[in-house]
C-alpha positions, 0 to 999 in steps of 0.5 A, spaced: 578 618 810 571 621 807 571 628 804 564 630 804 562 635 798 556 639 799 553 640 792 548 646 794 554 650 796 558 649 790 552 651 786 551 657 789 559 659 789 559 657 782 553 661 780 554 667 785 547 667 786 542 663 791 541 658 786 538 651 788 537 648 782 542 643 778 539 644 771 543 646 765 550 643 762 554 649 764 551 649 771 552 641 772 559 642 768 561 648 773 559 643 779 563 637 776 569 642 775 569 644 783 568 637 785 575 635 781 578 641 784 576 639 791 578 631 790 585 633 787 587 637 793 584 631 798 587 624 799 580 621 801 578 614 800 571 616 799 568 622 796 561 623 799 557 628 795 551 631 799 545 633 794 541 636 801 541 643 799 539 642 791 532 643 789 531 640 782 536 636 778 535 635 771 538 630 766 543 635 763 545 637 770 545 630 772 550 627 767 554 633 767 555 633 775 555 626 777 555 621 770 561 624 767 565 625 775 564 617 775 566 616 768 573 620 770 573 617 777 575 610 775 582 610 775 587 608 781 588 612 786 581 616 785 576 616 791 570 612 790 563 616 790 557 615 794 551 620 794 547 623 800 541 627 801 537 625 794 530 626 794 525 622 790 525 626 783 533 627 784 534 620 785 530 619 778 534 623 774 541 621 776 539 614 776 536 615 769 543 618 767 547 613 770 543 607 767 544 611 760 552 611 761 552 603 764 554 606 771 552 605 778 553 609 785 551 607 792 547 612 795 546 613 803 541 616 807 542 623 811 545 623 817 538 624 821 537 616 819 532 614 814 533 607 809 539 603 808 544 604 803 542 603 796 544 602 789 542 606 783 544 606 776 546 600 772 546 594 777 543 587 776 537 584 781 543 580 784 547 585 785 542 589 788 540 583 793 548 581 794 549 589 796 543 589 801 545 583 804 552 586 805 549 592 808 545 588 813 549 582 815 556 586 814 562 584 811 562 577 808 565 572 804 563 569 798 560 562 801 557 566 807 553 570 802 551 565 798 549 561 804 545 567 807 541 568 800 541 561 798 545 562 792 551 557 789 558 560 791 559 561 784 553 566 783 556 570 789 562 570 787 560 572 780 556 578 783 561 580 788 566 581 782 561 585 778 560 589 784 567 590 786 569 592 778 564 597 779 567 600 785 560 598 789 564 594 794 570 593 797 574 587 797 579 585 802 582 578 800 576 574 800 572 578 805 567 584 802 563 589 804 559 595 801 561 602 800 558 606 804 559 611 810 558 607 816 
């Protein structure tokens, strides 16, 4: 089950104004508190954070609303966080704070189409390549992924294990698939 959380709506409710910019630590922390409250009431497996209504995101807002949320969302029973609706400038701000905290997250295109899902944050080039392959080809075992990418099986296993630990792929036995909303 996927829970979609519109960040723009939370920001406007929190600020009690028609505010569209996620700037400052207090605004980011207030939005994060609202996200955590919504997730506490939900039994979702994936929390889709939709940023399409947001204007500017500064580093402080991204750190409070996204990075600190991801840091807290790593325990068992916590939903996996996926982002949607990011513009280029928002993408850059969020990615910088994720790299600073050594975090990563999956970003999916808006419902109206767009590019393939991608990873932002602290991810190795092998991790990005494996994730992209899983998005294009679908669920795979490590030896299939290795064959598709021309890698050794141990390289594929190590890369998939790292993606699994970061909650960027889902593992079902020896089959792996990317965490997206599709």
